[in-house]
C-alpha positions in Angstrom: 39.8 41.8 -7.2 42.3 38.8 -7.9 43.6 36.3 -5.0 46.8 34.3 -5.9 48.1 31.6 -3.9 51.2 29.8 -4.2 52.1 27.0 -6.4 52.6 24.9 -2.8 48.6 26.1 -1.7 47.7 25.2 -5.0 48.8 22.1 -4.9 48.0 21.5 -2.0 44.5 22.4 -2.4 44.4 20.2 -5.3 45.1 16.9 -3.9 42.8 18.1 -1.0 40.2 17.9 -3.7 40.9 15.0 -6.0 41.3 12.9 -3.0 37.7 13.7 -2.1 36.7 12.9 -5.1 38.9 9.7 -5.2 36.6 8.6 -1.8 33.3 9.7 -3.0 34.0 7.5 -5.8 35.2 4.6 -4.1 32.3 5.5 -1.8 30.0 5.3 -4.6 31.6 1.7 -5.6 30.1 0.3 -2.4 27.1 1.6 -2.1 24.3 1.4 -5.1 23.3 4.6 -6.3 19.8 5.6 -6.6 19.8 5.8 -10.9 15.5 6.3 -10.4 15.6 2.7 -12.6 14.2 -0.8 -11.9 15.1 -4.2 -13.0 12.1 -6.2 -15.2 13.0 -9.1 -13.0 12.4 -6.2 -9.6 9.3 -5.0 -11.5 8.2 -8.3 -11.7 9.0 -9.5 -8.3 7.7 -5.8 -6.8 4.4 -5.1 -8.3 3.6 -9.1 -8.3 3.2 -9.5 -12.1 4.2 -12.4 -14.8 5.8 -11.4 -17.6 2.3 -11.2 -19.6 1.2 -8.4 -17.7 4.2 -6.1 -18.3 4.3 -6.9 -22.1 0.8 -5.8 -21.9 1.4 -2.6 -20.0 4.6 -1.6 -22.3 1.4 -1.7 -25.1 -0.4 0.4 -23.4 2.5 3.3 -23.4 5.0 2.3 -20.8 8.2 2.5 -21.8 11.7 0.4 -21.5 15.1 0.9 -21.7 18.1 -1.3 -22.7 21.3 -1.0 -22.8 22.9 0.5 -25.8 24.7 -2.6 -25.5 25.3 -5.3 -28.1 23.8 -8.2 -27.1 22.2 -6.4 -23.9 19.1 -8.6 -22.8 18.4 -6.3 -19.7 15.4 -4.1 -19.3 14.5 -1.7 -17.4 12.1 0.5 -15.9 12.0 4.4 -14.4 10.0 4.1 -11.1 8.6 7.7 -11.7 6.8 6.5 -15.3 6.2 3.1 -13.4 3.6 5.7 -11.0 2.3 7.8 -13.4 1.1 4.4 -15.6 -0.7 3.4 -12.7 -2.0 6.2 -11.7 -0.3 7.0 -8.2 1.4 10.4 -9.1 
């Protein structure tokens, strides 16, 4: 069974969906999306540790993530991996 809509109905549907996507994108710019990543600074603050401790954790297997942008010095850690590393999960 095939449904067919008039061009006007299709256009109305298309613009309705387009409006919803646009609203979602605008809202996501206003609110930070939970990516599951923590910045190095936040890890240091949240866990009340020093850079030396964090480097030791990395040598013991904690993985660091960096953006694939030349010259970027940002470092991130996955929350899930941090919790597993610490034996919480």
